[in-house]
N, C-alpha and C positions, 0 to 999 in steps of 0.2 A: 632501558628505559631511561630516557634523561630523566633527574632531580629535577628539575624545569614543570613535568608532566605533575610530578605530584606524585608519583609511585613508581616504588623498589621493588627489590629482585624479589622478598619474602610476600610482597602484592601478587607477583607473574606465580610461584613458589604455590601458592595459597590456592588461587584457582586452577594450578596444574594437579593438583592435588584430588581435586570437588572433580575435575573433569575424570581423571584416568582411578575414579571410585566409581562412574558409571562405563568404567569398561573400555575407553576411548584412548588412543594415545596423542600428544599436544603434539598435532601436524602442521597447523596454520599459524602466523607467526602472529602471536600477542604485545600490539601492541598498540590496540584503539583506548584511545582516554575514553569518559564520561560524557565529556562531551561531542565526540568523535562518535560514540555510539548513538546520543539522542537527535545528532546531525544526519546520522544515514534517512533513521525514520522520517525528519520534516522532511529532508530533500525528496524521500520520493510521497511522503504527503503531497509537497509543491502548491501550495495555497495557488500558484500562476501557470501553474499546467490545468488541474479541474476545476479548479474555481473562474479562470478561464474560459478555458476550449469547452464544458457545459453550461457553461453560465444561463444558454434558451433553456434551459431547463427548467428555471424557475421564471426571467423576464417573460418569458409568451408560453407559465404557466399560469398559478396564480399572481403573476406581477410583485412589485415591492415587496407584500407582504412572505412571499418565498424565501428571502433574502431576512428582513427585517426579524418575521419570528420561525421563518423554518429552516435556516441555518445555523439558529446555535438548537433547533430538535434533531434535526438530524446529525448533527456536532455529539450529542449531547448520548447517542445511541449509540455512537461507532466508541465514543467514549468508557457505557459500561463494558466494553467488550476488550479493549486496552485494560484496566480495573483488573478485569479478573485475570487476561491474558499474562496482565505484570505479579499477578503472586504466585502464577507456576511458574513463571519463568525465573523468579529468582529461587525458586527449590530444585531447578533442573536447566541452570544455562547451557545448552550445547547449541552447536552448530544445529538447524534444521526443526528449530524447535518443535514445531507442532507436532512433529511426524515424532521425535521422540516425547512427549507428552502425552499423544494419542499411544501410543504402545505404551507405556509406563503405567500409567494412568491406566487402560485400560485392554487389550492385552493384540497381539499379535495382526487382527483383521483390524482396529478401528484404528490402529496408528498404522498401516499401509493406506484405510481409504482416507484418513485425515493427511495424507501423504501428497495424496495424487490428486484430493481435491484444491490443497495450497499450491504441488506443482502444474498444476491446470492453472488455475486462478494465475500466477507469480507469470509464467509466460503472456499470460492473453495482456496481462496489463499492462504487460511490457511494450508489449505491440501496440494496445492504445495510448496509451504517452507517446510514444515515438510521432504515432500516428496523427496523431493531436499535435506533438508537437510539429510535424512536415502541415497540415494546415493552416497554426499560425503560420510558419513562415510564409507561405503562397499568400497566407493575408494581409500580413505585414510589409512583405515585400515582396513580392508577385511582381503587382502592377508597377515597381520600378526596374527590373530587371523582366521582364517580361517573359517570365516564366508559366507555364502553361499547367493546370491540371490534369493529365493524364497517368492512368497506372502506368507506365515506364518511370516515367517523372518521378513518379512516387517510390515505385520497388525502389530505386536505385538509390534515391533520396536515405531512405530507409533504411538500405545497404551500409551506403558510406554511414552514418549517422549511426547504427549501430554499431556495425563494425568501429568506430571510434572508442564507442563507449567498452567495446568488450578490451580492447588495445588500452586502456587504463586501466583496467580491473586484472588483465594480462599481466601486467610490469609488477604488482604489488598495492594489497592492500595502505601500505606510507603514502605512496601519491594517494590512490583513490579516497583513501582517510583527507586529506588534506585538499583534496576538492570537495569532499564534501560540507567539511567547517567550513568551507570559503560557502560553497552553496547558500549555508543556514543563515550567517550571514549577510550573503546575496537577497537572498529569500523576504527578511525580516527590511531590509534598509528598502528593499523595491517595492514591497507588498504599501511600507509606509507613505515613500515621495509617489506614489501613485496615487494615494486616498487623500493626501494635498492638493497634488495636480486639479486630483476631480474634484475636492471642495471647493480650489481657488475657482475653476472653469464653472462650475456650476450656475444656473440662474436663477437660480435662489434651494432656500433651506425647509425643502417640503416633509418636511419631518414625518409627518402623520403617513407620504404615499409606504414607507418601509411597513403601516402596520394595518394595509385599508389591502383587503382580499379583492381580486381580480377573474375574471375566467376568461385566456383567453385563450384555450382548449378548440383545434380547426383550424378553421382560415384567420379566426386573427392572430392567432399568435405561429402566423406562418406553417403550420400542418406540424409542430415540431410535438403537439402532441393530438390525441384526434378529440371528438369533440367528447366532453363529459362532464361532469356536472364540478363545479366551484368547489367545494373543500376534496373531491376525488380530486383535481390535479395539484392541489394543494400539497397529497401526503405523493403524487409522483414528481412532485417536485424535490419531493426528499434527497432523489439519488442523486442531487447538485451533492450535499453535503457527505451524502454516505461515498457515498465513491470518492470526494474528496480526499476527506478522512481516512483511510486506508493506507496501509503498506506501513505500518506500528510494526506489524512484526520482522519486518528489518532487523530491528533491535535484537531481537531472542535471534534471527538466523546470523549473525555476527558474533555470537557470544563466547566463541569461542577462541575470539581476537581481538575483543575487551579487558582491557586489567577489572580486577574485581567485579567482575561481573556478575553477579549475583545483586549486586546493590546499584552499579547502573544500568542495566536493561530493563531493570522494573521502570526507574524513573527515566530512563530514554522515547519508552512506550510514552508511558505518562503524558512527562511535557511534553510531547511533538504532540501531541493528543490536543495537552490545555492551551499553548504559543501557535498550531497552527488553525485553531479555533476562532480565536482572539482577535490573532489580527489578519485574518479571510475575513469575518466579519468588519474588524472598520476598515475595509480594502472595499467588501460588496456592496456595504451600504453607502459609503463616498460616493460610488460609481452609481445605480440607481438614486442619489440627491443631484446627480452629473445630470442621468438624460432629462432632453428637451420635454420629450410626451410620452406617456407608458404605453396607452394605445401603439401611437407609431413603435415604441421600439418593441414594443410584440411582434409586429409582423414583419421586421427583422430575419427572426427566427436564429439559424445558430449564427447572425453573421453581427448579432446586435452590438459585441462590444467594439469591432471596427467601427461598426456603423456614430456611434456614438464618442469616440476617439477624432473622426474624422470633423465631426460637426460639432468640439468642442472643444478640441486641445490647440495648444499653439505646434505648427507639424513640425519647427525640432526639438521638441520636449519631447513631441508622440513619437519618435525615431529611437532618439534614448530611452527612450522606458522601452522599446519594443522589443533593441536589440537587448537589454539588462533580461526579458522576461524568457525572450528565447533562451539566453545560455543559461536560467535557470531552469527552464522545462527541456535543456538536454543534462543537464548533473542531474535531474530527478530521472531518468531514463539510464543514469550511469550505475546510479544507486542501486536501482531495481535491476540494471545485472547483477549485480553485487548481489542480492538478495535473492534473485532465482536460482543461482547458481553455487550458490552455499547449499540451499535446498536440495540441488540435483547432488553435490555431493557427500552429503549427509547423507542421503536417501540410498543414493549408489555405494557409499560404505558398509551399508548391510546386505550389497544384494539384492535393491529393490529394484532396480532398473536393466533394462538391456544393454548389454556393455561397462554391464557397475564398475569392471577393475578396472576400466579404463581409466570411468566416468568419476572411481576416485582418487587418482592419480592427484600428489602434491607438488608441483612443481619446485626440484629444491635451489632454484637458484630466483624467483622468486617467493616460496612460499603461497601459492595461488593453484586454489583446482584449474588447471587451464585446460580441460578438456571438457568439464563443466561449466565454465565462460562461455567457451565459445554452441558449445553445443545448444544451452537456453539463450541468447544472441541468435541465432541460427533459426528455434524453433520459432521464434517471438516476427521474427522477416519471413518465414513461410508461415504464418499463419497468416500476417497482412496478407502477402501475396495472397491468398486464398478469397479472407473474404473481400477480394478488391477486384476476382473475378469471375464470383458469383453472384447469384440471390435466391432468398427465400421466397417466396411466394408472394414476389415481385417490390419485397421489402430489403433493405443492406443486409446483407447476413453479416457483416462487420456490427452494426448499432447493438445484434441481436446477442451474438456472442459478447459484445462488452458488458451486457447483462448477465449472463450468466457467469463473467467473469465476477460481476461481484457478489453474487450468488456460492459460485465455488469456494473465492477467500472466505467470505461469513460463514461458511459451511461450515470451512476447514478451521474456523476459529471456534466456533461452537460446539467440536466434538468434544476438544479435550477437555475446554471449562465443563458439560455437562459429567465428563466422566471423572473432574475435579473431582465436584460437590458429590456425586457419592463412591471415592474413594480414598477422602480427608479423611486421618483417623485411623484407617486401615492400612495393613505393610507398605500396600504402595505409594500412598504418600503419609509418611510417620510423624512427617513435621515441617513446621510452614521455612521458608526462606528465612534470611535475614532481615527480609523489606516482607514487612510484616502486617496485613490491616485486620489479621483476625476470620474467626473461621465463620463469625456471623458473617459480616459484611461480605466476607468474600462470595457468601451463601446469594446476600442478596445480589450483587453483584452478579452473578451464575442465573436465575432466577430471571432479572430481567433481562439479559444477552438470551434465554431460551424466547423469550419476549419479542424482543429485537429481533429477533430474526425470523421468525413468524413476518411479521410486517417485509421485512427487506423483501422475502421468499414473494407474497402478496405481492405488492408493489415492481416486481424486477420482471412479472412474468405478465405485467400486463400492457397489449396494442400501446406502442408498435414493435414492442418485445414481446409478444406471446409464444411466439417460437419458440420462448428461454426455458417453458416448460420443456416441452415437448423432447430439448435437448439434454435436460436434467434428469429427468428419467429415462429416458434413452443411455444416461452415462450410468447412472445407477442399477441396471439389468447391468451393461455390461461387464461395469465394476464387480458384480454378481458372481457374473459365469467367469469369468479372466481367475478369483480367485474361487471358485468351487473347482472349477478344472483344473487350471495349473498349480497356483499360488500357494495355496491352501496346505501341500505339502513339501514346495519349495522353498517359499521365503520364511524367513527364521525369526526377520523383527531382528533389531540393537537386544548388543550382547549381556543382560536385565539380567541374567545370570542371579548371582547375591548384589545384586545394584541396590537391592532397596537397603539390607544390612548393613551395607559401606553409608550410605548416606547420612545416615546420624553421623557419624561417627568425622566424614567428612566433610558436613556444612560446619561440627562444632573448633574443629580442629579449623577453617576459614578465616570464625566467627572471631575466634581468639587471634587471628594471626595479626589476622587485618581492620578488629573495632567492628563496630557497627557504622560506624562513618562513608 
């Protein structure tokens, strides 16, 4: 670790001591800085990915109010989860954090269930991010190069894109961290430049538009949403910020590769949400102000971004922005491969997956979980292929499973949060980590997370994604069968043993070594 990064060998030794106290050896390479830990979550959130590719959920929903009011409200909902998770991450900074939290604060079953919810959510969100990148590429550059949207072209594009992301991850966390650091700066700059371009190109500054409720459900909005009431379509539009502002668990998944993890991980989680919410709000509000006519924009459905850019922005400026956005979306997928591979590695390290021995191996040359990286990438491509060739009840299976992605991820968030609400103060969680908001505030965040989870589940299973309800119930039934028939006797979970007893001394030693900074 270089001096200029501000970390010493003593810092790394303190982190290793905490990891050893949880029963694990330091196998991954610990070289990520505080900024790198922040950047990987900020890159996965990527307001230039979800914020653009899912924009129609707002513009073809409640219109301007879905951005002016809905965006900060949805970001607040996501932020509540991040605040609660940050508190746990400071006490238990390990790769696959959610799985360990679910096990330590609950039991083997709650840890196992959390792991599967998180793993399914990460694999499907990687597929969703990269297929969103494909559709952005198709909309931005397809007409210029004569690219046709066929299943074959889509899958080939995804194979190449995801393969490149896996190769970069394969080559070590150093290269990945440098690229995600760059991605953090790129997202900041591109979002601001896009906002400025939109404001310059805006025909007028009708700020009232941002707080005006409309109802573009049904045909008025290109059938993005079925015909529903004005207030209900506003609630459905919250999926835009909630889906976009997720992925901050990546900071926890890279805990074992981050220096001063107990301090850096919670800050990385929270600040990635704060800055994404702020810059996303500036960017999207500017875009809404640029739109010539909201009624015409709503009719464009999923094509609204390209329609508005074609109508208002200089062609050369537009292409430069498209290139920057495309690179940002690629790096978003790159960071997601990192996150899903660390989850697979951590779960396999404890025998939670088939072929766990192979999946938990770390390359001695690159210090990365190579098999886990390529398994996660392959599963994401297979997911995209599968959802490209089937339909469910006449609807796109892809859009339905993406809705399940949100449900799966937030369920994996809320399980350890709820367990922590009851476990704190007991032998399972005797002491907060060095990043500490206090028992009272944590309890508030935990209760708000439960309420938010109910809302997310309700809006996530509404038409046209109503099959998400049956898929989620089906998964829970299948999980119960697999657990009671097979895993309850076989799966032992993390090597908790006397972990709890060791944690007090480990945290105290780490605090003494590195201080509260």
